[in-house]
C-alpha positions in Angstrom: -84.7 104.8 145.3 -83.1 101.4 144.6 -82.6 101.2 140.8 -82.2 97.4 141.0 -86.0 97.1 141.6 -86.9 99.3 138.7 -88.3 98.0 135.5 -86.6 98.7 132.1 -83.3 98.0 130.6 -80.1 97.6 132.7 -78.6 100.9 133.6 -75.0 100.0 133.0 -74.3 98.7 129.5 -77.7 99.0 127.8 -79.6 102.0 126.7 -81.5 103.5 129.7 -84.1 105.6 127.9 -85.7 103.1 125.5 -89.5 102.8 126.1 -91.2 99.5 126.5 -93.6 99.5 123.5 -95.1 96.1 124.4 -95.1 95.4 128.1 -97.1 92.3 127.8 -94.7 90.7 125.4 -91.8 91.7 127.7 -93.5 90.0 130.6 -93.9 86.8 128.5 -90.2 86.7 127.8 -89.3 87.3 131.4 -91.7 84.5 132.5 -90.1 82.2 130.0 -86.7 82.8 131.6 -88.1 82.2 135.0 -89.6 78.9 133.8 -86.3 77.8 132.3 -84.6 78.4 135.6 -87.2 76.5 137.6 -87.3 73.5 135.3 -83.6 73.2 134.2 -81.6 75.1 136.8 -79.4 78.1 136.8 -76.6 76.5 134.9 -78.8 75.6 131.9 -80.4 79.1 132.0 -76.9 80.7 132.0 -75.9 78.6 128.9 -79.1 79.7 127.1 -78.5 83.3 127.9 -74.9 83.1 126.7 -76.1 81.6 123.4 -78.7 84.3 123.1 -76.1 87.0 123.6 -73.9 85.3 121.0 -76.8 85.2 118.5 -77.6 88.9 119.3 -74.1 89.9 118.4 -74.3 87.8 115.1 -77.5 89.7 114.2 -75.8 93.0 115.2 -78.6 94.0 117.6 -76.2 96.1 119.6 -76.1 94.5 123.0 -72.8 94.6 124.8 -70.5 91.6 124.8 -69.2 89.8 127.8 -65.9 91.0 129.0 -65.0 87.6 130.6 -66.0 84.1 129.8 -65.7 80.8 131.7 -62.2 79.5 132.4 -62.2 77.2 129.5 -61.0 77.2 125.9 -62.6 79.6 123.5 -62.5 77.1 120.8 -64.3 73.8 121.6 -63.0 70.5 120.4 -65.9 70.2 117.9 -64.6 73.4 116.3 -61.0 72.6 116.1 -59.5 72.4 112.6 -57.7 69.4 111.3 -54.0 69.6 112.2 -52.0 69.4 109.0 -48.6 68.4 110.3 -47.0 65.3 111.6 -47.5 65.8 115.3 -45.2 63.0 116.4 -42.3 64.2 114.3 -42.7 67.8 115.5 -42.9 66.6 119.0 -39.6 64.8 118.7 -37.6 67.8 117.6 -39.4 70.1 120.0 -38.0 67.9 122.7 -34.5 68.3 121.2 -35.0 72.0 121.1 -36.0 72.0 124.8 -33.0 69.9 125.7 -30.5 72.0 123.7 -31.9 75.3 125.0 -31.5 74.0 128.6 -28.0 72.8 127.9 -27.1 76.1 126.4 -27.9 77.9 129.6 -26.5 75.1 131.8 -23.2 75.0 130.0 -22.9 78.8 130.3 -22.5 78.2 134.0 -19.3 76.3 133.6 -16.3 77.3 135.8 -14.7 80.5 134.5 -17.8 81.6 132.6 -20.9 81.6 134.8 -22.8 84.3 132.8 -26.3 83.4 133.8 -29.3 82.8 131.6 -32.9 81.7 131.8 -34.0 78.0 131.3 -37.6 78.1 132.3 -39.2 80.6 130.0 -38.6 78.8 126.8 -39.5 75.5 128.5 -43.0 76.9 129.1 -43.4 78.4 125.6 -41.7 75.9 123.2 -45.0 74.7 121.9 -46.2 78.2 121.2 -43.1 78.9 119.0 -43.0 75.6 117.3 -46.6 75.7 116.1 -45.8 79.1 114.6 -42.5 78.1 113.1 -43.9 74.9 111.6 -47.2 76.3 110.3 -47.6 80.0 110.4 -44.6 82.4 110.6 -43.6 83.5 107.2 -40.0 84.1 106.3 -38.5 86.9 104.2 -38.8 84.9 100.9 -42.5 84.3 101.1 -44.3 85.8 98.1 -46.5 87.7 100.4 -43.7 89.1 102.5 -42.2 88.0 105.8 -44.0 88.2 109.2 -42.7 90.3 112.0 -42.1 88.1 115.1 -41.4 89.7 118.4 -39.8 86.8 120.3 -40.0 87.0 124.1 -36.6 88.1 125.3 -36.1 85.4 128.0 -36.9 82.7 125.5 -33.8 83.5 123.4 -32.1 80.1 124.2 -34.9 78.3 122.4 -34.3 80.3 119.2 -30.6 79.6 119.3 -31.3 75.9 119.9 -33.6 75.8 116.9 -31.0 77.6 114.8 -28.6 74.8 115.8 -30.9 72.1 114.6 -31.5 74.1 111.4 -27.7 74.2 110.8 -27.6 78.0 111.2 -25.5 77.9 114.3 -22.8 75.5 115.5 -22.4 73.9 119.0 -19.3 76.1 119.4 -21.5 79.2 118.8 -24.0 78.0 121.4 -21.2 77.8 123.9 -20.6 81.5 123.4 -23.9 82.4 124.9 -23.5 85.7 126.7 -19.8 85.9 125.8 -19.9 88.2 122.8 -16.3 89.4 122.9 -14.5 86.7 124.9 -15.7 83.6 123.0 -13.5 83.1 119.9 -14.1 80.9 116.9 -11.5 80.9 114.2 -9.7 83.7 115.8 -12.7 86.0 116.0 -15.2 86.8 118.8 -18.4 85.0 117.9 -20.4 84.9 121.1 -24.2 85.2 121.3 -26.0 88.1 123.0 -28.2 87.2 125.9 -31.5 88.5 124.4 -32.9 89.6 121.0 -30.4 92.4 120.2 -30.5 93.2 116.5 -27.5 95.6 116.8 -25.4 92.8 118.3 -26.5 89.9 116.1 -27.7 91.8 113.0 -28.3 88.8 110.7 -30.5 87.0 113.2 -32.6 89.1 115.5 -35.0 91.7 114.1 -36.8 93.2 117.1 -35.4 93.8 120.6 -37.9 92.8 123.2 -36.4 92.1 126.6 -37.0 95.6 128.0 -40.5 94.6 129.2 -43.4 96.6 127.9 -41.6 97.9 124.8 -42.3 94.8 122.7 -46.1 95.2 122.8 -46.0 98.9 121.8 -43.5 98.4 119.1 -45.5 95.4 117.7 -48.6 97.6 117.5 -46.6 100.3 115.8 -45.1 97.8 113.4 -48.6 96.4 112.4 -49.8 100.0 112.1 -46.9 100.9 109.9 -47.5 97.9 107.6 -51.0 99.2 107.0 -49.6 102.7 106.5 -47.2 101.4 103.8 -50.0 99.5 102.1 -52.5 102.4 102.2 -49.9 104.8 100.8 -49.2 102.4 97.9 -45.5 102.0 98.8 -45.7 98.2 99.4 -48.3 95.5 99.4 -48.3 94.3 103.0 -51.7 92.7 103.0 -50.4 89.2 103.7 -47.9 90.1 106.4 -48.7 89.5 110.0 -47.1 90.8 113.3 -46.8 88.4 116.2 -45.8 89.5 119.6 -44.9 86.9 122.3 -45.4 88.3 125.8 -45.4 87.1 129.3 -48.4 87.5 131.6 -46.2 89.3 134.2 -45.0 91.7 131.5 -48.6 92.9 131.0 -48.3 94.7 134.3 -46.0 97.2 132.6 -48.1 100.3 131.7 -46.5 100.3 128.2 -47.7 96.8 127.6 -51.3 97.9 127.7 -50.8 101.6 126.8 -51.6 101.4 123.1 -54.2 98.7 122.9 -56.8 101.2 121.9 -54.8 102.3 118.9 -54.7 98.7 117.6 -58.5 98.4 118.1 -59.3 101.8 116.6 -57.2 101.1 113.5 -58.6 97.6 113.2 -55.2 96.0 113.0 -56.2 92.5 112.1 -52.6 91.9 111.0 -51.6 91.9 114.7 -51.6 89.0 117.1 -50.5 89.0 120.7 -49.6 85.6 122.2 -49.5 85.9 126.0 -47.8 83.0 127.7 -49.8 82.7 130.9 -47.6 80.5 133.0 -49.1 82.4 136.0 -45.6 83.4 137.2 -43.6 86.5 137.0 -39.9 86.8 138.0 -40.4 86.2 141.7 -43.7 84.4 142.2 -47.3 84.3 141.1 -48.6 87.1 138.8 -52.0 87.0 140.6 -51.8 84.5 143.4 -55.3 85.5 144.7 -56.8 86.1 141.3 -56.8 84.9 137.7 -54.6 86.7 135.3 -56.1 85.1 132.2 -59.6 86.3 133.2 -58.2 89.8 134.0 -56.5 90.0 130.7 -59.5 88.7 128.8 -61.6 91.4 130.3 -59.1 94.1 129.6 -58.4 93.2 126.0 -62.0 92.5 125.2 -63.0 95.9 126.7 -60.3 97.5 124.6 -61.9 96.1 121.4 -59.7 93.1 120.8 -60.6 89.6 119.7 -59.8 87.3 122.5 -59.0 83.6 122.2 -58.2 81.5 125.4 -56.3 78.3 125.3 -56.6 77.0 128.9 -56.8 73.2 128.8 -55.2 70.5 126.8 -57.1 67.7 125.0 -57.0 65.4 128.0 -59.6 67.6 129.6 -62.1 67.4 126.7 -63.7 64.2 128.0 -64.2 65.6 131.5 -65.7 68.8 130.3 -68.0 66.9 128.0 -69.3 65.1 131.1 -69.8 68.3 133.1 -73.5 68.6 132.5 -74.3 70.5 135.7 -71.2 72.9 135.4 -69.5 71.7 138.5 -66.1 71.3 136.9 -66.3 74.7 135.1 -67.4 76.3 138.3 -64.4 74.8 140.1 -62.1 76.0 137.3 -63.6 79.5 137.6 -63.2 79.6 141.4 -59.7 78.3 141.7 -57.1 81.1 142.0 -53.8 81.1 140.2 -51.8 80.5 143.3 -53.5 77.2 143.7 -53.0 76.3 140.0 -49.3 77.0 140.4 -49.1 74.8 143.5 -50.9 71.9 141.8 -48.2 71.8 139.1 -45.5 71.7 141.8 -47.0 68.7 143.5 -48.5 65.4 142.2 -51.5 63.8 140.7 -52.7 62.6 144.1 -52.4 66.1 145.4 -54.5 67.5 142.5 -57.1 64.7 143.1 -57.5 65.7 146.8 -57.1 69.5 146.6 -58.7 70.3 143.3 -61.3 67.6 142.2 -61.9 66.8 145.9 -63.4 70.2 146.6 -66.7 69.2 145.1 -68.2 65.6 145.3 -69.4 65.9 141.7 -65.9 66.6 140.3 -64.4 64.1 142.6 -66.6 61.4 141.1 -65.6 62.4 137.6 -62.0 61.2 138.2 -62.6 58.3 140.5 -61.5 55.9 137.8 -58.5 58.0 136.9 -55.1 57.0 138.2 -52.8 59.6 139.8 -50.7 59.5 136.7 -53.7 60.2 134.5 -54.7 63.2 136.6 -51.1 64.5 136.5 -51.2 64.1 132.7 -54.2 66.5 132.4 -52.2 69.2 130.6 -52.5 72.9 130.2 -53.6 74.1 126.8 -50.3 75.8 125.9 -48.6 72.4 125.8 -51.1 71.0 123.3 -50.2 71.3 119.6 -53.7 71.0 118.4 -55.2 73.6 120.8 -52.5 76.1 119.9 -52.8 75.5 116.2 -56.6 76.0 116.4 -56.0 79.3 118.1 -53.5 80.6 115.6 -55.6 79.6 112.7 -58.6 81.3 114.2 -56.6 84.4 114.8 -55.5 84.6 111.1 -59.1 84.1 110.0 -60.4 86.9 112.1 -60.8 90.3 110.5 -61.6 93.8 111.7 -59.8 93.4 115.1 -56.4 92.6 116.5 -56.3 89.3 118.3 -54.9 88.3 121.6 -54.3 84.6 122.4 -54.1 83.9 126.1 -52.3 80.6 126.5 -52.0 78.8 129.9 -48.6 77.0 130.4 -46.3 75.8 133.2 -43.1 77.7 133.8 -40.2 75.3 133.6 -42.4 72.7 131.9 -40.7 69.4 131.3 -37.5 70.3 133.2 -38.4 68.2 136.2 -39.8 68.7 139.7 -37.0 71.1 140.8 -38.0 73.5 138.0 -41.7 73.2 137.2 -43.8 75.9 138.6 -41.3 76.8 141.3 -41.2 80.4 142.5 -37.5 80.5 142.0 -37.5 78.9 138.6 -36.8 82.1 136.7 -33.5 82.5 138.5 -32.5 78.9 138.2 -29.6 78.3 135.7 -27.9 75.1 136.7 -29.1 71.4 136.7 -27.8 68.7 138.9 -26.9 65.3 137.5 -30.3 64.0 138.7 -32.0 66.9 136.9 -30.1 66.1 133.8 -31.0 62.5 133.8 -34.7 63.2 134.4 -34.8 65.7 131.6 -32.8 63.4 129.3 -35.4 60.6 130.0 -38.4 62.9 129.5 -37.0 64.3 126.3 -35.9 60.8 125.1 -32.4 62.1 124.3 -30.0 59.2 123.4 -27.3 60.2 125.8 -26.0 57.8 128.3 -25.6 58.1 132.1 -21.9 57.9 131.6 -21.8 60.9 129.3 -23.7 63.0 131.9 -21.7 61.8 134.8 -18.3 62.3 133.2 -18.7 66.0 133.0 -22.0 67.3 134.4 -20.9 70.9 133.8 -20.8 70.2 130.1 -23.6 67.7 129.1 -23.7 67.4 125.3 -26.1 69.1 122.9 -28.1 66.7 120.7 -28.3 66.8 116.9 -29.4 63.7 115.0 -27.6 64.7 111.9 -28.7 66.7 108.8 -30.1 63.6 107.1 -32.5 62.7 110.0 -36.1 62.7 108.8 -37.1 65.1 111.6 -34.5 67.6 110.4 -35.5 67.3 106.8 -39.2 67.8 107.9 -38.2 70.9 109.9 -36.3 72.4 106.9 -39.2 71.6 104.5 -41.6 73.4 106.7 -39.5 76.6 106.9 -38.8 76.4 103.1 -42.5 76.3 102.4 -43.1 79.3 104.7 -40.4 81.4 103.1 -37.2 80.9 105.0 -35.9 80.9 108.5 -37.1 82.9 111.4 -35.8 84.9 113.2 -33.8 86.5 110.4 -32.8 90.1 109.7 -31.8 91.5 106.3 -30.3 94.9 105.9 -30.6 95.2 102.1 -33.0 97.6 100.5 -33.8 99.4 97.3 -31.7 102.4 96.4 -32.9 105.8 97.5 -32.4 108.8 95.3 -30.7 111.6 97.2 -32.5 115.0 97.3 -31.2 117.9 95.2 -29.4 120.9 96.6 -32.5 123.0 95.9 -34.2 121.2 98.8 -31.9 122.9 101.3 -31.9 126.4 99.8 -34.7 127.7 102.1 -32.7 127.0 105.2 -29.4 128.3 103.8 -30.7 131.6 102.5 -32.1 132.7 105.9 -35.3 134.6 106.6 -34.5 138.1 105.3 -36.0 140.7 107.6 -38.6 138.2 109.0 -38.1 136.9 112.5 -38.6 133.1 112.7 -37.6 130.4 115.2 -35.3 127.6 114.2 -38.3 125.3 114.5 -39.9 127.2 111.6 -36.6 127.2 109.7 -36.5 123.4 110.0 -40.2 123.1 108.8 -39.3 125.1 105.7 -36.5 122.6 104.9 -38.7 119.7 105.6 -41.5 121.1 103.3 -39.1 121.4 100.4 -37.7 117.9 101.1 -41.2 116.5 100.9 -41.7 118.1 97.5 -38.6 116.3 96.1 -39.5 114.0 93.3 -38.7 110.3 93.9 -37.7 111.2 97.5 -40.3 113.2 99.3 -42.8 110.4 99.5 -40.3 108.4 101.6 -40.5 111.0 104.4 -42.7 110.0 107.4 -43.4 113.0 109.6 -44.4 111.8 113.0 -46.1 114.3 115.3 -47.8 114.0 118.7 -50.7 116.4 119.1 -48.6 119.6 118.7 -48.2 120.2 115.0 -49.6 123.7 115.3 -47.1 124.6 118.0 -44.3 123.5 115.7 -45.7 125.4 112.7 -46.5 122.2 110.8 -50.3 122.7 110.4 -49.4 123.8 106.9 -48.9 120.1 106.1 -52.5 119.2 107.0 -54.2 120.1 103.7 -51.3 119.0 101.4 -49.6 115.9 102.9 -52.7 115.1 104.9 -53.0 113.1 108.2 -52.9 109.3 107.9 -56.1 107.7 109.1 -57.0 104.1 107.8 -60.7 105.1 107.9 -60.3 108.4 106.1 -62.2 111.5 107.2 -65.9 110.7 107.6 -67.0 113.9 109.2 -67.4 117.5 108.2 -64.4 119.4 109.4 -65.1 122.5 111.4 -62.2 124.3 109.7 -62.9 123.0 106.2 -63.1 126.6 104.7 -59.8 127.6 106.1 -56.6 127.6 104.1 -54.9 125.3 106.7 -57.8 122.9 107.1 -57.4 119.7 109.2 -57.6 116.8 106.6 -57.4 113.1 107.2 -56.9 110.5 104.5 -56.3 106.8 104.1 -53.2 107.6 102.1 -52.1 110.6 104.3 -48.4 111.0 104.9 -48.4 112.5 108.4 -48.5 110.0 111.3 -50.3 112.2 113.8 -50.4 109.9 116.9 -52.2 112.1 119.4 -50.9 112.9 122.8 -48.7 109.7 122.8 -45.0 110.3 122.9 -44.2 106.6 123.6 -46.4 105.6 120.7 -44.8 108.1 118.4 -41.3 106.7 119.4 -42.6 103.3 118.6 -43.8 104.6 115.2 -40.3 106.1 114.7 -38.8 102.7 115.2 -41.1 101.0 112.7 -40.5 103.6 110.1 -36.8 103.9 110.8 -36.3 100.2 110.4 -38.4 99.7 107.3 -35.3 99.5 105.2 -34.6 96.2 106.9 -38.1 94.9 107.8 -39.5 95.6 104.3 -36.5 96.5 102.1 -38.2 99.9 101.7 -36.2 102.8 103.0 -38.4 105.4 104.8 -37.1 108.4 106.6 -39.0 109.3 109.8 -38.9 112.9 111.1 -40.3 112.7 114.6 -40.8 116.1 116.2 -41.8 116.6 119.8 -41.4 118.8 122.8 -37.7 118.2 123.6 -38.5 117.7 127.3 -40.7 114.7 126.4 -38.1 112.9 124.5 -35.1 111.2 126.1 -36.5 111.9 129.6 -39.9 110.4 129.0 -39.4 107.8 126.3 -35.7 107.2 126.5 -36.0 103.4 126.7 -37.8 103.4 123.4 -35.0 105.4 121.8 -32.6 102.9 123.1 -34.6 100.1 121.6 -34.8 102.0 118.3 -31.0 102.2 118.3 -30.8 98.5 119.2 -33.0 97.8 116.2 -30.7 100.0 114.1 -33.4 102.5 113.3 -32.5 105.4 111.0 -34.1 108.9 111.0 -34.4 112.2 112.6 -35.5 113.0 116.2 -36.4 116.7 116.5 -36.5 118.2 120.0 -38.7 121.3 119.4 -39.2 124.1 121.9 -35.9 123.1 123.3 -33.9 124.6 126.1 -34.6 125.7 129.7 -35.5 129.3 129.0 -37.1 129.5 125.5 -40.4 128.0 126.6 -39.9 129.3 130.1 -43.5 130.6 130.6 -44.6 126.9 130.6 -42.3 126.3 133.6 -40.9 123.2 135.2 -42.7 120.6 133.1 -41.4 121.9 129.8 -38.0 123.2 130.9 -35.5 121.1 129.0 -32.0 121.7 130.3 -30.6 118.2 130.1 -31.9 116.3 127.0 -28.5 116.6 125.3 -26.8 115.1 128.3 -29.3 112.2 128.2 -28.9 111.8 124.4 -25.1 111.7 124.8 -25.4 108.3 126.5 -27.0 106.7 123.4 -24.2 105.3 121.1 -26.4 105.6 117.9 -27.7 109.1 118.5 -25.9 111.9 116.8 -26.8 115.1 118.7 -26.9 118.7 117.4 -27.9 121.9 119.0 -27.9 124.3 116.0 -28.3 128.1 116.3 -29.5 129.0 112.8 -31.5 127.5 110.0 -28.6 127.2 107.6 -26.8 125.0 110.2 -30.0 122.8 110.3 -30.0 122.5 106.5 -26.5 121.2 106.4 -27.1 118.8 109.3 -30.2 117.3 107.8 -28.5 116.9 104.4 -25.6 115.2 106.1 -27.9 112.9 108.0 -29.8 111.8 104.9 -26.5 111.0 103.1 -25.1 109.2 106.0 -28.2 107.0 106.4 -28.9 106.2 102.7 -26.2 107.3 100.3 -24.2 104.1 99.4 -21.2 106.3 98.7 -21.1 107.4 102.4 -18.9 105.0 104.3 -20.0 106.0 107.8 -22.2 103.8 110.0 -25.7 104.5 108.6 -27.6 103.1 111.6 -28.0 106.3 113.5 -30.6 108.8 114.7 -29.9 112.5 114.3 -31.2 114.3 117.4 -31.6 118.0 116.5 -32.9 120.5 119.1 -34.8 123.5 117.9 -36.2 126.6 119.5 -39.4 128.5 119.5 -37.7 131.9 120.0 -38.2 134.1 116.9 -35.2 136.0 115.5 -33.9 137.0 112.1 -32.3 133.9 110.6 -29.1 135.0 108.9 -28.1 133.8 105.4 -25.4 131.2 105.2 -21.9 133.0 105.3 -20.0 132.7 102.0 -17.0 131.2 103.8 -19.0 128.9 106.0 -16.9 126.1 107.5 -19.3 123.3 106.6 -17.0 120.7 107.9 -16.9 122.5 111.3 -20.7 122.7 111.4 -20.9 118.9 111.0 -18.1 118.1 113.4 -19.5 120.4 116.0 -17.6 123.7 116.1 -16.8 126.6 113.8 -15.7 130.2 114.1 -18.8 132.3 113.5 -17.5 135.8 114.1 -14.0 136.9 114.8 -13.6 139.7 117.3 -12.2 143.1 116.4 -8.5 143.8 117.3 -8.9 146.2 120.2 -5.3 145.9 121.3 -6.5 144.6 124.6 -7.0 141.1 126.1 -8.7 138.4 124.1 -11.3 135.7 125.0 -13.1 132.9 123.2 -16.8 132.7 123.5 -18.6 129.4 122.8 -22.3 128.7 122.7 -24.9 126.4 121.1 -28.4 126.9 119.9 -30.3 129.8 121.3 -27.2 130.8 123.3 -25.3 132.0 120.3 -27.2 135.4 120.2 -26.2 135.8 123.9 -22.5 135.5 123.1 -22.9 137.8 120.1 -24.3 140.3 122.5 -21.5 139.7 124.9 -19.0 140.2 122.1 -20.3 143.7 121.5 -20.4 144.5 125.2 -16.9 143.3 125.8 -15.5 145.4 123.0 -17.6 148.5 123.8 -17.5 148.6 127.6 -14.2 146.8 128.4 -11.9 146.9 125.4 -11.8 143.1 125.2 -11.7 141.3 121.9 -13.9 138.2 121.7 -14.1 135.5 119.1 -17.5 133.9 118.8 -17.7 130.1 118.1 -20.9 128.3 117.3 -21.0 124.9 118.8 -23.4 122.7 116.9 -22.6 119.6 118.9 -20.9 119.4 122.3 -21.5 115.6 122.2 -19.9 115.0 118.9 -16.8 117.1 119.9 -16.5 114.9 123.0 -16.9 111.7 121.1 -14.1 112.8 118.7 -11.9 113.5 121.8 -12.8 110.1 123.3 -11.9 108.4 120.0 -8.6 110.1 119.9 -7.8 108.9 123.5 -8.9 105.4 122.8 -6.7 105.3 119.6 -3.7 106.4 121.7 -4.5 103.9 124.5 -4.5 101.0 122.0 -1.5 102.4 120.0 0.6 104.3 122.5 3.7 104.3 120.2 1.8 105.9 117.3 1.6 109.6 116.6 -1.4 110.7 118.7 -4.3 112.2 116.9 -5.3 115.7 118.1 -9.0 116.0 119.0 -10.8 118.5 116.7 -11.7 121.0 119.4 -8.1 120.9 120.8 -6.8 121.6 117.3 -9.1 124.6 116.8 -8.5 126.1 120.2 -4.7 125.7 120.0 -4.7 128.4 117.4 -6.6 130.9 119.6 -5.7 133.3 122.4 -7.4 133.8 125.8 -9.6 131.8 128.1 -12.8 130.1 126.9 -16.3 130.8 128.2 -19.0 128.4 127.1 -22.7 128.7 127.6 -26.0 127.2 126.3 -29.6 126.9 127.3 -28.6 123.6 129.0 -27.0 122.7 132.3 -23.3 123.2 132.6 -22.6 119.5 132.3 -23.5 119.8 128.6 -20.7 122.2 127.5 -18.5 120.6 130.2 -18.3 117.5 128.0 -15.4 119.1 126.1 -13.6 120.6 129.1 -10.7 118.1 129.0 -10.1 118.8 125.4 -9.8 122.6 125.6 -6.1 123.4 125.9 -6.6 126.6 127.8 -8.6 128.1 130.7 -12.2 126.9 130.4 -15.3 128.0 132.2 -18.9 127.0 131.6 -22.2 128.7 132.3 -25.6 126.8 132.3 -29.2 126.6 133.4 -28.7 124.1 136.3 -31.7 123.6 138.6 -35.4 123.4 138.1 -37.2 125.4 135.5 -39.2 128.5 136.4 -42.1 130.3 134.8 -41.1 133.9 133.8 -40.0 135.9 130.8 -37.1 134.8 128.8 -34.8 137.7 129.8 -35.6 137.3 133.4 -35.0 133.5 133.3 -31.6 134.0 131.5 -30.6 136.5 134.2 -31.8 134.1 136.9 -29.6 131.3 135.6 -26.8 133.8 134.7 -26.4 132.7 131.1 -27.3 135.9 129.3 -25.0 138.3 127.5 -24.0 140.4 130.5 -23.4 137.3 132.6 -21.1 136.0 129.8 -19.3 139.4 129.9 -18.8 139.2 133.6 -17.5 135.6 133.5 -15.1 136.6 130.7 -13.7 139.3 132.9 -13.4 136.9 135.8 -11.5 134.4 133.5 -9.2 137.2 132.3 -8.5 138.0 136.0 -7.9 134.4 136.8 -5.3 134.2 134.0 -3.6 137.4 135.1 -4.6 139.5 132.1 -6.7 142.1 134.1 -7.4 143.0 137.7 -10.3 141.4 139.6 -12.0 144.7 140.1 -13.2 144.8 136.5 -15.4 141.8 137.0 -16.9 143.3 140.2 -17.5 146.5 138.3 -19.3 144.6 135.5 -21.5 142.7 137.9 -22.6 146.0 139.4 -23.0 147.8 136.1 -25.2 145.0 134.6 -27.1 144.4 137.9 -26.5 140.7 137.7 -28.3 140.2 141.0 -31.6 141.6 139.6 -33.6 139.4 137.2 -35.6 142.4 136.2 -32.5 143.9 134.6 -32.2 141.0 132.2 -32.8 141.9 128.5 -31.3 139.0 126.4 -33.8 137.6 124.0 -37.5 138.3 123.2 -40.7 137.6 125.0 -42.7 136.7 121.9 -44.0 133.1 121.8 -42.4 132.2 125.2 -45.7 130.6 126.3 -46.4 128.2 123.5 
């Protein structure tokens, strides 16, 4: 049966089981529509239907909204607000900005430098930034707090150019673009980073954005965190806005669209995306055969966002007003982006013939227009009034995030060699002809002689600090609360937690068997109870709190939800009931590791963005950290985030029943490549207690002189065992530096070896210590390695110090110093691949051998997996005997005897570790 011929409501989008209670009235309405079509035509009927839908939404009838509208501005000229600024003054220094931004990149191509850069992105988006900077973006000193602006990475030359006009940067500094260490001013390197890099220009940039796709997610998390701070009563953020400037090509990144639902669900009306739709990505059209603005409108509207389109400049208003039969709008709707790009690369005559000429009605509309007039029909993103109207409407909208889709021309105003050309993104140099054309277009008072004398170094332009335009610019920023971008690292003091907060971890678990994950949770629980400190903790959890033993936080700290809990919880009568609250402390982000890492960044940089120090503890399956969301961790480090990253269910064999997907044998190797990540793989809860305490003091104790802008990565395991109490003579300094002697071997009178392990591997070498003494008469010292990476970094630092000062007394690396006092070869193991312990190989001054879990993960029991990878106690024993043989201490037959005795070739003979909880 053909459903299209059936009576009743539409099947897709409207209720399909609503009875028609008055068929006669229904027929009258349908006949009325038929009559309208017959008398006034389809275009008029379409308009009436659109108005009816609009009124239906206003009356909250419940009909669905359109996902895409015509290819015209959302805000008609009759609804545009009065523009409050001096448009001509703002236009003048916008031209200076464009010129200086282009010269910054062009001058960076001078002989001997030639470092690259991007001219065309800022050229297309200058109006978008200037409207915001002159009228909307609040600085840090605004009474309501500063806005968060995620500037598009490739547009950075424009921000530097504006800072030059504002007097915040000198021409000499601009000439250091992309020469951070080689460009010297007053004897010091003072170059500028290529893109927004807070870590590299910490007083200027606040949010890193050029790794495409990260900006949108981090902006959503920032807006979400502002609401979180407000709802928890920590700071009034009700007037603060988050603005994210994105490219239309960037929206193809899955991350760019991956969290739109979060922004809609949480009604983040403090969030605004501005998407620069210049219709081009890095190599060519974004949608040559389609229409990217229409696609994005549908996508965002379907995701629950408020959508504002800025397609056409004011020059089109008169033509659209004359379009009574919809011919022009129809032509706009039907023209693909590839054609629109071509039109801006040609001429007014070309547009007349190939656009307007496609329909005799539209051709007649412009018959009295000159080619220059047609060429001057601008896109909306280059019209101050249109952009201002969109921004103002975005701020007035409540209950939804807003996306503003703005149509521009890539390379706008830079001349015919740049505008809308496929290669414009890669173009960095301008010819003398290009320079003169741009100079004339921007009305820059620079002579031909100045440009011809040294075309490699055309001058920047600044009219002087007393110029009325510069004074106007400064007044606008002063009224809005100061400069932007600007980053401040100052914050209120944070009271350090008491020693009592760490007692639970230090005293062990008695006779109870618990995993290090649970040992950490006990420490965190006590930290959250600390007066004047605990409320600063932000636990961030994807949908695995129960796996990590953190469901006990549900009824006490509660789960943050801006809407509260408006349902009857199924487990409301249980002690550990699931509870959501508008002032909840836990950020429970669902199955969304990337979103959780973005939340970590927002919380971990709150000390700078808000002056309110917050301490995130982001806990996750370790396999889904640096492997899955590593780019977000890098951006967090670039933004100088502080906090704790907790890789739970770590290692390749502790969660082995889960198999390949969850088998983490390499996260510490990946984390070691992050300069701001301090990595630890502790074995016991008392080690965790000291590491967490050290991290808190490093990040927020003013008396601690170390770099505070770090993330502590701590891996924890789900394998239960008795957690020992802290030894009375614990070498705390060794715990924090990465290595300490846990248990000295008995003096057997025989050969000696040194056994090293981290994390869950420590019990294996304790087992090996017993077997070596009992079965082979070998004395083994057991070393707990809390951080292979920190030991390696200490060694690298010592080498670098010597390289720079070869005549000075060389500093001995910590691990070298410790091992120099020992006897026998070293055998190192862990639940990670061999490359992890191999990090310290060059610093161990004796025979060194590593064992590891190289290869793919398997699904099996823990003992079987450890025997499969040859990392368990008997494997360590056998390797120790091999090492003793290799160093001439015993004969090789002993190792062969051990391999046979322990059945190393049979995984069923493995017995190291427990099976409980292996299949979390």
